[in-house]
Every structure is written in C-alpha cells, then in structure tokens.
DRENVEX-69779 format. One line per field, with one value per residue: residue in three letters; residue number from 1; x, y, z of N, C-alpha, C in turn. Coordinates in steps of 0.02 Angstrom, whole numbers, padded with zeros to 5 digits. Each point is the difference from the previous one (the first is absolute). Layout:
N
residu [ALA,...]
num [NUM,...]
nx [X,...]
ny [Y,...]
nz [Z,...]
cax [X,...]
cay [Y,...]
caz [Z,...]
cx [X,...]
cy [Y,...]
cz [Z,...]
***
This chain:
205
residu [MET,HIS,ALA,THR,LYS,SER,TRP,ILE,TYR,SER,SER,LEU,VAL,VAL,MET,LEU,THR,MET,ALA,TRP,THR,GLY,CYS,PRO,ALA,PRO,PRO,ILE,GLU,ILE,GLY,PRO,PHE,ARG,LEU,ASP,ILE,PRO,LEU,GLY,SER,MET,ASP,ILE,PRO,GLN,ASP,LEU,ILE,SER,GLY,LYS,GLN,LEU,SER,LEU,SER,TYR,THR,PHE,ASP,LYS,GLU,LEU,CYS,ASN,LEU,LEU,SER,GLU,GLU,ASP,ILE,ASN,THR,LEU,PHE,THR,GLU,ALA,ALA,GLY,VAL,ASP,LEU,SER,SER,LEU,VAL,ARG,MET,SER,ARG,PHE,GLU,LEU,ALA,GLY,ALA,ALA,LEU,THR,ALA,THR,GLN,GLY,ASP,PHE,SER,PHE,LEU,SER,ALA,ILE,THR,LEU,ARG,TYR,ILE,PRO,LYS,PRO,VAL,ASN,GLY,VAL,GLU,GLN,GLN,ALA,VAL,ILE,LEU,GLY,ALA,ALA,SER,ASP,ASN,ASP,GLY,PHE,GLY,THR,VAL,ILE,GLU,LEU,LEU,PRO,VAL,GLY,THR,VAL,ASP,PHE,LEU,ASP,LEU,ILE,GLN,ALA,ASN,ASP,ALA,ASN,THR,GLY,GLU,GLY,CYS,PRO,THR,LEU,GLU,ILE,GLU,ALA,THR,PRO,ARG,SER,LEU,PRO,THR,SER,LYS,VAL,SER,LEU,ASP,ALA,VAL,VAL,SER,ILE,ASP,ALA,TYR,ALA,GLU,ILE,PHE,PRO,ASP]
num [1,2,3,4,5,6,7,8,9,10,11,12,13,14,15,16,17,18,19,20,21,22,23,24,25,26,27,28,29,30,31,32,33,34,35,36,37,38,39,40,41,42,43,44,45,46,47,48,49,50,51,52,53,54,55,56,57,58,59,60,61,62,63,64,65,66,67,68,69,70,71,72,73,74,75,76,77,78,79,80,81,82,83,84,85,86,87,88,89,90,91,92,93,94,95,96,97,98,99,100,101,102,103,104,105,106,107,108,109,110,111,112,113,114,115,116,117,118,119,120,121,122,123,124,125,126,127,128,129,130,131,132,133,134,135,136,137,138,139,140,141,142,143,144,145,146,147,148,149,150,151,152,153,154,155,156,157,158,159,160,161,162,163,164,165,166,167,168,169,170,171,172,173,174,175,176,177,178,179,180,181,182,183,184,185,186,187,188,189,190,191,192,193,194,195,196,197,198,199,200,201,202,203,204,205]
nx [00579,-00029,-00013,00062,00022,-00038,00023,00062,-00004,-00028,00046,00044,-00029,-00009,00061,00025,-00038,00014,00063,-00008,-00032,00053,00008,00003,00064,-00018,00056,00028,00002,00059,00005,00042,00057,00023,00038,00057,00017,00054,00027,00030,00066,00014,00046,00000,00039,00048,00037,-00060,-00001,00051,00006,-00061,-00043,-00014,-00053,00052,-00032,00020,00017,-00016,00027,-00038,00033,-00061,00056,-00016,-00036,-00044,-00011,-00047,00040,00051,-00036,-00016,00064,00018,-00043,00022,00061,-00017,-00029,00055,-00013,00013,-00007,00059,-00043,-00016,00061,-00017,00063,-00033,00026,00052,-00044,00038,00022,00062,00050,00055,00038,00039,00028,00046,00017,00014,-00023,-00063,00035,00042,-00055,-00027,00018,-00042,00016,-00039,00038,-00044,00055,-00051,00023,00044,-00048,00032,00039,-00065,00025,-00016,-00062,00027,-00006,-00034,00043,00024,-00023,00048,-00020,00053,-00018,-00018,-00007,00027,-00025,-00007,-00064,-00010,-00060,-00004,-00038,-00047,00019,-00065,-00036,00030,-00010,00030,-00058,-00024,00035,-00020,-00063,00005,00028,-00046,-00042,00038,00014,-00006,00055,00039,-00006,-00055,-00016,00030,-00038,00046,-00047,00055,-00033,00063,00003,00046,00064,-00001,00002,-00036,00026,-00056,-00010,-00039,-00055,-00023,-00061,-00040,-00055,-00029,-00061,00008,-00028,-00047,-00011,-00050,00014,-00053,00023]
ny [00739,00045,-00053,-00020,00062,00004,-00061,00019,00059,-00033,-00047,00049,00031,-00058,-00018,00061,-00002,-00064,00019,00053,-00044,-00023,-00010,-00064,00012,-00053,-00033,00043,-00056,00028,00001,-00034,00009,-00001,-00038,00026,-00056,00038,-00057,00040,00000,-00044,-00047,-00024,-00029,00016,-00009,00030,00005,00038,-00051,00023,-00044,00007,00039,-00001,00007,00063,00007,00064,00035,00047,00024,00009,00029,00023,-00053,00027,00048,-00013,00036,-00034,-00056,00023,00017,-00060,-00025,00044,-00015,-00066,00010,00036,-00027,00043,-00065,00022,00050,-00023,-00023,-00062,-00018,-00029,00005,-00039,-00006,-00055,00045,-00003,-00022,00035,-00034,00052,-00024,00019,-00063,-00012,-00063,-00020,00006,-00008,00032,-00056,00009,00036,-00005,00049,-00005,00013,00002,00001,00048,-00039,-00037,00032,00012,00005,-00040,00049,-00016,-00020,00061,-00033,00043,-00049,-00022,-00023,-00019,-00017,-00051,00057,00004,00045,00061,00066,-00017,-00022,-00009,00001,-00053,00027,-00037,00004,00011,00059,00012,00045,00028,-00062,-00007,00060,-00010,-00061,00028,00048,-00051,-00029,00000,-00061,-00036,00026,-00020,00022,-00050,00024,-00051,-00017,-00037,-00015,-00012,-00018,00029,00044,00003,00040,00052,00025,00037,-00014,00065,00002,00033,-00009,-00005,00012,-00018,00047,-00026,00064,-00021,00045,00005,00038,00032,00014,00061]
nz [-00275,-00045,-00038,00015,-00007,-00055,-00014,00019,-00031,-00051,00010,00006,-00052,-00031,00017,-00012,-00055,-00005,00012,-00040,-00037,00032,-00064,00013,00001,-00034,00011,-00041,-00036,-00010,-00065,-00036,00032,-00061,00040,-00019,00031,00000,-00020,-00043,-00001,-00047,00007,-00062,00045,-00042,00055,00010,-00067,-00017,-00041,00007,00022,-00065,-00001,00041,00057,00000,00064,00005,00048,00028,00053,00027,00018,-00060,00018,-00045,00045,00046,00039,-00026,00008,00061,00000,-00024,00046,00044,-00023,00002,00060,00008,00060,00050,00012,00023,00008,-00061,-00010,-00014,-00010,-00050,-00061,-00014,-00049,00002,-00044,00021,-00036,00001,-00042,00010,-00054,00044,-00002,-00065,-00009,-00008,-00056,00051,00020,00024,00063,00036,00064,00021,00055,00047,00038,00043,00039,00031,00029,00048,-00053,-00014,-00047,-00043,-00017,-00057,-00027,-00046,-00028,-00035,-00058,-00041,-00060,-00036,-00037,-00029,00065,00041,00002,00002,-00011,00061,-00027,00066,-00008,00040,00051,-00008,00055,-00006,00065,-00039,00018,-00003,-00056,-00020,00021,-00024,-00054,-00001,00013,-00046,00064,-00025,00006,-00046,-00063,-00029,-00040,-00053,-00020,-00043,-00029,-00032,-00057,-00012,-00060,00022,-00013,00053,-00040,00050,00049,00033,-00007,00053,-00015,00062,-00027,00052,-00033,00036,00012,00018,00056,00014,00065,-00020,00056,00038,00005]
cax [00014,-00054,-00056,00015,-00012,-00072,-00028,00017,-00038,-00070,-00005,00005,-00061,-00053,00015,-00006,-00071,-00031,00022,-00032,-00072,-00008,-00001,00065,00038,00047,00059,-00007,00064,00019,00054,00072,00051,00058,00064,00058,00044,00066,00027,00072,00039,00040,00037,00003,00071,00010,00022,-00053,-00023,00055,00027,-00052,-00048,-00054,-00069,-00011,-00013,00051,-00027,00045,-00043,00028,-00037,-00038,00004,-00030,-00068,-00042,-00044,-00069,00000,00024,-00053,-00052,00022,-00011,-00072,-00022,00022,-00040,-00068,00000,-00028,00022,-00056,00031,-00042,-00064,00008,00036,00015,-00037,00032,00044,-00002,00056,-00023,00052,00069,00041,00073,00027,00073,00038,00060,-00016,-00071,-00024,-00011,00025,-00047,-00064,-00050,00026,-00048,00022,-00030,00015,00007,00003,00055,-00022,-00036,00027,00047,-00034,-00005,-00068,-00015,00009,-00060,00014,-00020,-00015,00037,-00007,00038,00002,00051,00044,00039,-00029,00039,00030,-00051,-00043,-00061,-00018,-00069,-00009,-00022,-00044,-00014,00047,-00010,00067,-00004,00013,00073,00032,-00016,00036,00071,00005,-00010,00052,00058,00057,00058,-00003,-00040,-00034,00042,-00028,00030,-00016,00013,00007,00014,00034,-00006,00067,00046,00004,00063,00029,-00039,-00062,-00023,-00072,-00041,-00063,-00055,-00066,-00056,-00056,-00060,-00010,-00067,-00002,-00066,-00010,-00047,-00006,00052]
cay [00023,00043,-00044,-00031,00050,00011,-00059,00005,00054,-00020,-00047,00038,00039,-00046,-00025,00054,00019,-00050,00013,00061,-00012,-00050,-00068,-00033,00005,-00057,00015,-00005,-00021,00031,-00034,-00008,00047,-00041,00022,-00042,00000,-00028,-00048,00004,-00027,-00059,-00027,-00072,-00013,-00040,-00067,-00036,-00054,-00026,-00064,-00039,-00030,00043,-00022,-00001,00066,00025,00055,00049,00047,00062,00026,00062,00036,00066,-00008,00056,-00010,00021,00073,00017,-00016,00051,00058,-00016,00000,00069,00028,-00029,00025,00071,00040,-00025,-00026,-00033,00003,-00033,-00060,-00057,-00047,-00062,-00058,00011,-00061,-00007,00000,-00029,00021,00007,00001,00037,-00007,00061,-00024,-00065,-00013,-00063,-00046,-00067,-00030,-00024,00007,00037,00011,00049,-00013,00042,-00041,00043,-00015,-00047,00024,-00035,-00051,-00051,00018,00011,-00027,00046,00023,00009,00065,-00005,-00051,00005,-00050,00008,-00047,00036,00049,00066,00058,00039,00008,-00058,00015,-00059,-00001,-00026,-00069,00005,00067,00023,00067,00024,00038,-00048,-00012,00061,00009,-00052,00019,00057,-00022,-00048,00037,-00046,00013,-00024,00036,-00044,-00019,-00008,-00060,-00015,-00068,00006,-00060,00023,-00038,00003,00032,00072,00023,00051,00011,00037,00041,00012,00035,-00035,00045,-00030,00046,-00016,00040,00023,00020,00032,00015,00067,-00002,00066,00017]
caz [00068,00022,00015,00065,00052,00005,00033,00070,00031,00003,00055,00062,00009,00021,00067,00048,00003,00043,00068,00025,00010,00052,-00028,00003,-00063,-00005,-00041,-00072,-00028,-00063,-00034,00014,-00024,-00018,00027,-00015,00058,-00017,00047,-00001,-00056,00014,-00057,-00013,-00016,-00060,00018,00035,-00042,-00041,00021,00032,-00046,-00021,00012,00072,00029,00046,00039,00031,00038,00025,00057,-00011,00063,-00008,-00024,00020,00057,-00013,-00004,-00068,-00048,00007,-00038,-00071,-00013,-00002,-00064,-00053,00005,-00018,00054,00066,00040,00057,00060,-00011,-00040,00027,-00053,00013,-00032,-00057,-00040,-00046,-00070,-00042,00014,-00060,00005,-00057,-00004,-00009,-00034,-00030,-00010,00028,-00056,00018,00047,-00026,00053,00058,00054,00049,00065,00058,00059,00060,00046,00052,00058,00058,-00023,-00041,-00071,-00024,-00066,-00056,-00035,-00071,-00025,-00071,-00038,-00072,-00038,-00073,-00025,-00046,00038,00011,-00023,00054,00052,00013,00037,00039,00020,00067,00009,00058,00025,00051,00027,00017,00062,00054,00003,00024,00071,00038,00003,00046,00069,00019,00025,00005,-00042,-00069,-00049,-00048,-00056,-00067,-00029,-00070,-00024,-00072,-00040,-00062,-00062,-00028,00046,-00008,-00030,00044,00060,-00011,00056,-00009,00049,00013,00021,00004,-00010,00043,-00003,00069,00020,00065,00027,00026,00056,00032,00048]
cx [-00057,-00062,00009,-00013,-00075,-00034,00013,-00041,-00074,-00013,00001,-00063,-00057,00010,-00011,-00072,-00038,00018,-00035,-00075,-00012,-00003,00068,00035,00049,00060,-00014,00068,00011,00059,-00027,00042,00062,00064,00054,00050,00067,00025,00076,00031,00038,00032,-00012,00072,00007,00019,-00053,-00021,00057,00028,-00050,-00051,-00056,-00067,-00014,-00011,00054,-00029,00057,-00044,00038,-00043,-00033,-00002,-00030,-00071,-00042,-00044,-00071,-00005,00024,-00055,-00057,00018,-00010,-00073,-00026,00020,-00042,-00071,-00004,-00028,00021,-00061,00024,-00043,-00065,00006,00038,00012,-00034,00031,00042,00002,00058,-00026,00051,00068,00038,00074,00027,00077,00032,00069,-00014,-00074,-00017,-00012,00020,-00047,-00064,-00056,00031,-00057,00030,-00036,00023,00002,00004,00060,-00026,-00037,00022,00045,-00030,-00006,-00072,-00009,00007,-00067,00019,-00029,-00017,00042,-00013,00041,-00006,00057,00049,00043,-00035,00046,00032,-00049,-00041,-00059,-00023,-00073,-00006,-00022,-00043,-00008,00049,-00018,00068,-00001,00013,00075,00036,-00012,00036,00074,00010,-00003,00054,00064,00062,00056,-00010,-00046,-00041,00045,-00040,00037,-00023,00020,-00001,00016,00032,-00016,00067,00045,00000,00068,00033,-00042,-00062,-00017,-00073,-00029,-00066,-00051,-00063,-00052,-00058,-00059,-00019,-00073,00004,-00072,-00001,-00053,-00003,00056,-00028]
cy [00043,-00042,-00033,00049,00011,-00057,00003,00053,-00017,-00048,00036,00040,-00044,-00022,00054,00024,-00048,00012,00061,-00011,-00054,-00071,-00031,00003,-00058,00019,-00010,-00018,00033,-00038,-00038,00058,-00042,00033,-00050,00006,-00031,-00047,-00001,-00032,-00062,-00025,-00075,-00015,-00045,-00072,-00039,-00062,-00032,-00064,-00044,-00024,00049,-00034,-00012,00070,00018,00061,00045,00053,00062,00024,00066,00039,00070,-00004,00058,-00019,00020,00076,00023,-00011,00050,00063,-00011,00002,00071,00033,-00027,00027,00074,00045,-00031,-00020,-00031,00000,-00039,-00069,-00054,-00049,-00067,-00062,00023,-00064,-00002,-00008,-00033,00024,00003,-00001,00034,-00005,00068,-00015,-00070,-00007,-00070,-00053,-00072,-00036,-00023,00005,00036,00010,00048,-00011,00051,-00046,00046,-00018,-00045,00035,-00042,-00058,-00053,00025,00004,-00026,00053,00016,00012,00067,-00003,-00053,00011,-00055,00014,-00044,00033,00052,00067,00054,00035,00013,-00064,00023,-00064,00006,-00029,-00073,-00001,00073,00017,00071,00025,00042,-00045,-00011,00060,00009,-00051,00017,00059,-00022,-00047,00038,-00045,00019,-00026,00042,-00050,-00011,-00003,-00057,-00009,-00072,00003,-00066,00021,-00045,-00001,00034,00075,00020,00053,00002,00041,00038,00019,00042,-00038,00050,-00041,00054,-00022,00045,00017,00022,00031,00011,00072,-00004,00068,00010,-00002]
cz [00026,00018,00067,00056,00010,00037,00076,00035,00005,00057,00067,00014,00025,00072,00053,00007,00045,00073,00030,00014,00053,-00025,00007,-00068,-00003,-00041,-00074,-00029,-00067,-00030,-00060,-00027,-00013,00025,-00020,00058,-00020,00055,-00002,-00062,00023,-00063,-00006,-00020,-00061,00018,00039,-00038,-00039,00029,00035,-00052,-00017,00015,00075,00026,00050,00036,00025,00032,00021,00058,-00017,00066,-00004,-00029,00026,00059,-00019,-00005,-00069,-00052,00005,-00039,-00075,-00018,-00005,-00066,-00057,00000,-00018,00054,00066,00041,00065,00063,-00006,-00033,00038,-00058,00017,-00031,-00058,-00040,-00049,-00071,-00047,00022,-00066,00018,-00063,00001,-00012,-00030,-00026,-00013,00027,-00054,00017,00048,-00033,00053,00059,00050,00051,00065,00052,00061,00061,00043,00056,00057,00060,-00020,-00044,-00072,-00022,-00071,-00054,-00032,-00073,-00023,-00074,-00034,-00074,-00033,-00074,-00026,-00047,00036,00004,-00029,00059,00057,00006,00042,00034,00024,00071,-00001,00064,00021,00056,00020,00024,00063,00060,00008,00029,00075,00043,00006,00047,00073,00024,00020,00007,-00047,-00070,-00043,-00041,-00061,-00065,-00034,-00072,-00014,-00076,-00033,-00066,-00059,-00037,00051,-00011,-00027,00044,00064,-00017,00064,-00013,00057,00007,00027,00006,-00011,00044,-00016,00072,00010,00070,00021,00026,00055,00034,00050,00071]
***
C-alpha cells in the first residue's frame, strides 16, 4: 500500500511540476487497483435439475437492482488507492479480471460446467446482448468455490456507466448457465463477486 501511495504522489509531483513550468501535462494513468464488486446472492433450486436430463445446460437468473454506480466505484477506488484523488482523478477503465461463486449453503460438486453472464436492462424496450463475466468447467465437479475466468475482454466501467445512464424501467440481470454431472442433494445458495483491475487518469485541476 505504501508503494502504491508513493507511486501516486510521484506521478502528481511530475505532472504539477510540468504545469507550473508551462509545459503541457498529459494525463497520467495509474493502476491497476484490484477491486472486488459483489453482485449479490442467489439460489440454485434443487428442483431445477431433478427429473431432467443430465449433461444438458440449465439457466436461472436474478435481477441486479442494486448494482453499484460509478460513484460507488469511485469510493472503492479511493479506498484501494489509500488517498483521496477526487479532484484530480478520472476513472478510465475497469478491466474484468475474473469472477467467483461461493456456496453459502451446499456445494457445487454436482456441476461440471458453469457460465456467468451480465444482461443489461432493456434500452427503450429493446433487449440487450448478454456479456459473459466468466466460465469454468471440471468433469469431476467443483467444491464450495468456483473461480471463473474471463472470456474475452470486458470493461466493467462501460457496463456501469451504461446502467447509470439508462433511466428506463427494469434492472440488469445476472444469469447463470449450469451443466450438471449429477443431481444436487439440496438447494445451493451462493454469493457472486466479480474482480476488476481499476485504472484512472490523473490530470491537472
């Protein structure tokens, strides 16, 4: 943390020195700062798969009506950076680093594959394309935690800003597509979290 603070202050000194001497001071990007963003809790109903064919994929979802806003993320970034840069900083990108599903009841031993998607809320009544947040597979099943790897590049800041700007009705949706290898023995409750690498640009006030 101290090294991070030193890096930020060094960047500020260089930038402000250039400004005082009349030299143009281009924005300086700092980061990454790893942030974990909770997406909420949800259940995998025991009867979702019971009596159905194994090896097929089944989907279930949950509305994300309390998704963090850009203002909320700025607060998290300030806490991660260890210094308040609100007057000199602009968030530039949030690269998706991964996601995790943690079982708070039961486990994921009955699953062989899982994909986590974010579906933006409709824009002017038009359904939006889903964004894959991560995927994982294991023919032997999982334990109580599933680490999902990103599929392609996702800037989570774009998703947050689009949600902030969308004043339409409804909420974005968190969707899980699960492929079972056996029948679950009980209901499974889980918490979903995405990890992002946050970057910001420092510029003269």
